[in-house]
C-alpha distance (Angstrom), angle and dihedral (degrees) to the residues before:
residue distance angle dihedral
M1 . . .
R2 3.81 . .
A3 3.78 120.8 .
A4 3.78 139.5 169.2
V5 3.79 106.2 -115.7
I6 3.79 124.9 -166.5
T7 3.78 97.1 -149.9
T8 3.81 96.8 -179.1
P9 3.80 131.8 -9.9
G10 3.79 107.1 -64.5
T11 3.81 96.4 15.6
V12 3.82 126.3 94.2
E13 3.80 126.5 173.8
I14 3.80 135.5 -179.4
Q15 3.79 104.3 -123.6
T16 3.79 139.8 172.9
V17 3.80 107.6 -116.1
P18 3.82 132.6 173.5
D19 3.80 117.1 -77.1
P20 3.82 111.4 -106.2
T21 3.80 120.0 -112.2
P22 3.81 123.2 -156.5
G23 3.78 125.1 -115.3
P24 3.83 118.7 -137.8
R25 3.83 93.1 -79.0
E26 3.79 98.0 31.3
V27 3.79 138.0 90.0
V28 3.78 134.4 -153.9
V29 3.79 114.9 -129.2
R30 3.80 125.1 -159.5
V31 3.78 101.2 -137.1
V32 3.80 114.6 -124.3
S33 3.79 95.9 170.9
C34 3.79 137.9 0.0
G35 3.80 123.0 -171.0
I36 3.78 125.5 -140.4
C37 3.79 119.6 -135.5
G38 3.79 140.8 167.5
T39 3.80 92.8 -82.0
D40 3.80 89.0 64.3
L41 3.80 89.2 56.0
H42 3.81 90.2 49.8
I43 3.82 89.4 52.5
M44 3.79 91.7 46.5
D45 3.80 90.4 49.9
G46 3.81 95.0 46.8
E47 3.82 93.5 -115.2
V48 3.78 93.6 127.9
A49 3.74 120.6 47.0
P50 3.78 115.0 -128.9
A51 3.77 118.1 147.1
Y52 3.79 108.2 -87.9
P53 2.95 132.1 -103.0
I54 3.81 95.9 56.0
V55 3.81 134.7 166.1
P56 3.83 103.7 -136.1
G57 3.78 129.4 -152.5
H58 3.80 126.6 101.9
E59 3.83 102.4 170.7
I60 3.78 97.6 82.2
A61 3.79 138.6 167.9
G62 3.78 128.3 165.7
E63 3.79 148.2 110.9
V64 3.79 127.5 -59.9
V65 3.81 109.9 -119.1
A66 3.82 102.1 168.5
V67 3.80 136.7 17.6
G68 3.78 134.4 -161.0
S69 3.79 124.1 -108.4
S70 3.84 94.0 -97.9
V71 3.80 99.0 43.0
T72 3.81 116.9 114.1
E73 3.82 102.8 147.6
V74 3.80 96.5 75.0
R75 3.76 133.9 23.1
P76 3.80 138.7 -164.1
G77 3.77 110.3 -69.8
D78 3.79 95.5 34.1
R79 3.78 114.0 129.1
V80 3.79 110.8 -135.0
A81 3.78 146.2 175.3
V82 3.80 113.1 -141.1
D83 3.80 126.7 -133.9
P84 3.83 102.7 -145.4
S85 3.83 94.8 -156.6
L86 3.83 114.7 120.0
D87 3.81 105.1 -178.0
C88 3.80 115.8 170.0
G89 3.81 96.8 -128.0
E90 3.82 91.2 -143.7
C91 3.82 110.4 70.6
H92 3.81 127.5 93.7
Y93 3.82 94.0 -90.4
C94 3.79 96.2 42.1
R95 3.81 89.4 53.1
R96 3.80 86.5 55.3
A97 3.83 91.2 51.9
R98 3.82 91.4 -106.6
G99 3.78 97.8 121.9
N100 3.79 92.8 153.6
L101 3.82 86.6 66.8
C102 3.82 93.0 47.1
E103 3.80 114.0 157.3
N104 3.81 87.7 -137.8
W105 3.80 94.0 40.8
A106 3.78 117.3 172.6
A107 3.78 135.5 162.2
I108 3.78 139.4 -164.3
G109 3.78 107.3 -103.2
V110 3.80 93.4 18.9
T111 3.79 107.1 56.5
T112 3.82 99.5 3.1
A113 3.80 131.4 38.4
G114 3.79 111.0 -66.4
G115 3.77 143.2 -160.1
A116 3.81 101.1 -77.3
A117 3.77 85.2 99.8
E118 3.77 141.3 71.4
Y119 3.82 92.0 -98.0
V120 3.79 136.9 17.3
V121 3.80 133.8 -172.3
A122 3.82 120.9 -133.0
P123 3.81 139.1 167.4
A124 3.79 111.5 -91.6
K125 3.81 89.8 -126.1
N126 3.80 89.6 60.5
C127 3.80 94.0 61.0
F128 3.81 121.0 99.2
V129 3.80 109.1 -162.1
L130 3.78 109.3 -133.6
P131 3.80 116.4 -126.7
D132 3.79 121.6 -129.8
G133 3.77 112.4 -78.7
V134 3.80 95.9 37.1
D135 3.81 113.4 113.3
T136 3.81 108.7 -129.5
A137 3.80 93.3 -143.6
E138 3.80 91.5 53.4
A139 3.81 92.8 47.2
A140 3.81 91.1 81.0
L141 3.82 82.8 84.4
I142 3.80 90.3 70.3
E143 3.80 93.6 79.7
P144 3.83 95.9 56.4
L145 3.80 88.2 42.3
A146 3.83 88.4 54.1
C147 3.81 89.6 54.0
A148 3.80 89.4 51.8
V149 3.80 91.7 48.7
R150 3.81 88.0 53.5
G151 3.80 88.2 51.0
F152 3.79 90.9 55.2
D153 3.79 90.1 48.9
V154 3.82 88.8 69.5
L155 3.82 94.9 45.9
P156 3.82 124.4 88.5
R157 3.84 92.6 -122.0
R158 3.78 96.3 -157.8
L159 3.79 119.3 174.0
A160 3.82 114.8 -102.9
D161 3.82 95.4 18.5
H162 3.81 117.5 149.9
Y163 3.82 114.5 -125.1
L164 3.80 130.5 -157.1
V165 3.82 116.9 -168.5
Y166 3.80 123.4 -167.8
G167 3.80 111.8 -149.9
A168 3.80 130.5 33.7
G169 3.79 97.0 -148.6
T170 3.79 122.0 112.6
M171 3.80 95.3 -68.7
G172 3.79 95.4 43.9
L173 3.79 91.1 51.3
I174 3.80 91.5 48.3
M175 3.81 91.2 49.8
A176 3.81 90.6 49.2
E177 3.79 90.8 50.2
L178 3.81 92.4 49.8
A179 3.81 90.8 47.3
K180 3.79 89.3 58.3
R181 3.79 89.8 49.3
C182 3.82 90.0 51.8
G183 3.78 92.8 60.3
A184 3.79 101.3 -96.9
A185 3.79 116.4 179.6
S186 3.81 88.3 -146.3
V187 3.79 138.5 -3.0
S188 3.80 122.3 -157.4
V189 3.82 125.9 -174.9
V190 3.80 124.9 -160.0
D191 3.81 123.9 -163.1
L192 3.79 135.6 149.9
N193 3.82 91.2 -137.5
P194 3.83 111.5 85.4
A195 3.81 92.3 -161.8
R196 3.80 91.1 57.2
L197 3.79 91.1 46.8
E198 3.79 88.6 53.8
T199 3.80 88.8 57.1
A200 3.80 91.1 47.4
G201 3.79 88.0 55.1
Q202 3.80 89.6 55.6
L203 3.80 89.5 64.3
G204 3.79 88.5 73.2
G205 3.78 125.1 -131.8
V206 3.81 92.9 44.6
A207 3.80 127.6 117.8
T208 3.80 114.9 -146.8
A209 3.79 134.7 -160.4
T210 3.80 140.9 158.1
S211 3.83 89.1 -128.2
A212 3.77 134.9 22.3
E213 3.81 86.0 -127.1
E214 3.80 87.0 74.6
L215 3.81 91.5 59.4
T216 3.78 125.9 80.7
R217 3.80 115.3 -129.7
P218 3.81 109.1 122.8
R219 3.80 93.6 -178.4
G220 3.78 93.5 47.7
W221 3.78 128.8 -121.4
D222 3.81 128.8 -56.1
V223 3.79 92.0 -138.6
V224 3.81 126.5 24.9
I225 3.80 117.7 -174.9
D226 3.80 123.8 -169.8
C227 3.79 112.1 -153.3
T228 3.81 96.2 166.2
G229 3.79 107.6 66.8
A230 3.82 86.0 -144.7
E231 3.79 116.7 140.2
A232 3.82 94.7 -136.0
A233 3.80 92.9 51.2
I234 3.80 92.8 46.3
Q235 3.80 92.8 49.3
D236 3.78 92.2 47.7
G237 3.80 92.7 45.4
L238 3.79 93.6 53.1
R239 3.78 91.2 60.3
R240 3.82 92.8 47.7
V241 3.81 94.8 63.8
G242 3.79 111.8 109.9
K243 3.79 126.2 -139.0
G244 3.79 111.1 -64.0
G245 3.79 89.7 11.7
T246 3.79 134.4 134.3
F247 3.81 132.1 -124.9
L248 3.81 115.2 -157.7
Q249 3.80 119.3 -161.8
F250 3.79 99.5 -152.4
G251 3.81 102.7 146.6
V252 3.80 117.9 85.3
A253 3.79 108.9 -111.6
S254 3.79 124.0 -164.6
Y255 3.80 115.5 -100.2
D256 3.79 93.4 -106.2
T257 3.82 96.6 50.8
R258 3.82 111.9 120.1
A259 3.81 133.0 -171.6
T260 3.78 130.7 -172.8
I261 3.81 121.0 -128.6
E262 3.79 132.0 -169.6
P263 3.81 106.6 -130.8
F264 3.82 93.8 -166.7
R265 3.82 91.1 54.3
I266 3.81 91.4 48.5
Y267 3.81 89.1 51.9
H268 3.79 98.0 39.6
E269 3.81 96.6 44.4
E270 3.82 96.4 35.6
I271 3.79 93.6 -124.0
M272 3.78 117.9 174.9
I273 3.81 121.0 -148.0
T274 3.78 115.2 -167.2
G275 3.78 142.4 159.3
S276 3.78 138.7 -141.7
M277 3.79 124.0 -147.5
A278 3.82 122.0 -162.0
V279 3.82 119.4 -68.8
R280 3.79 128.3 -17.5
H281 3.82 118.2 173.4
S282 3.79 87.5 -39.7
F283 3.81 106.4 103.1
E284 3.80 98.3 87.4
R285 3.79 91.2 44.5
A286 3.80 88.9 51.3
G287 3.80 89.8 50.4
E288 3.77 90.8 53.0
L289 3.80 92.0 47.5
F290 3.80 90.8 48.9
A291 3.80 91.5 50.3
A292 3.80 88.5 50.1
G293 3.81 90.0 56.6
V294 3.80 102.1 -107.2
L295 3.83 89.3 148.5
R296 3.79 131.9 43.4
P297 3.83 103.2 -136.0
E298 3.80 93.0 -163.1
L299 3.81 88.4 61.1
F300 3.80 95.1 47.9
I301 3.82 103.7 39.2
T302 3.79 111.2 68.7
H303 3.81 105.8 154.0
R304 3.81 135.7 37.2
F305 3.79 122.6 -172.6
P306 3.81 132.0 -177.5
L307 3.79 116.4 -117.8
A308 3.81 92.0 -105.2
R309 3.82 88.8 65.1
Y310 3.80 96.6 50.6
A311 3.80 93.6 126.5
E312 3.80 89.8 52.5
A313 3.80 90.6 48.7
L314 3.81 90.4 51.8
A315 3.80 90.3 50.4
Q316 3.80 90.3 49.0
F317 3.79 90.6 54.0
R318 3.80 92.0 46.0
S319 3.80 91.1 53.0
G320 3.79 91.5 64.8
V321 3.79 92.0 -130.6
G322 3.79 110.9 133.8
R323 3.78 127.2 -4.3
K324 3.80 128.0 -104.7
V325 3.80 114.0 21.9
L326 3.81 115.8 -160.2
I327 3.79 131.5 -160.7
T328 3.81 112.2 -145.6
P329 3.81 106.8 -168.8
E330 3.80 95.0 -167.5
A331 3.81 93.8 56.7
E332 3.77 119.5 100.4
A333 3.81 118.2 -109.6
């Protein structure tokens, strides 16, 4: 089969690699679509440390074409979205139901061959069978939605809270949409890119600005969510949290990013600072939300590239122009 292979940091090639075969509790999925996200850039840039070469791609949807000898939950022909999480189920954190913090953490497309290929292998338990009416190509959005659902699991989610979201990319827009669904009194989105802010405005019920200074909330916001990973946004967001509020670090920052906090203010104003890592018991819920229409795929998906143009797709995502970029392996170059 053909696959995009990051051979070394900074180098990606389209190669012919062996077809995957399923283990007893695994399935092989013919990839219909695979989303690109910031983690793929980190892998390309050598900022995470999988063993190279690696086939990237962890936002996967497709059709089951083969199943292992002990698989009964899914069958060939089923359309599925794939949870890329590969927690061991045995370590200290897994035994405490914290698989996203697994001491032996692994993930499809990060530590094992991913969905930027014609086929991918996955555990049967990681497959969410798509209901009728859900477009398989659009279902690659379920994985980022599952990360956002996990993010909301760590938030207080009080009715009539005021939310401030940094970043109007795919994740920022998803977080804004979920905030509305959680009964927010207001949702504001900040981004330096006017085109992305225009899209945020299309969500409805969202205030947009290029700086939080342009927004009026003298007492600060109840919930501030960073979806950028950018030091300037994080630093600004921390000071926008109101008394008794929560700051969620959701965006993936580089390892050397630093922010300054004021411990007395955190104590005196009872501010909570928390983080959210990947997916934790949230993939199926995200699938159900997606099937119920929580997201408008036509608003989120802006670019589709064939597998042969993976490097171009990665560059498109890096440029910040558009939102979700999909790889569609069956499309012609």
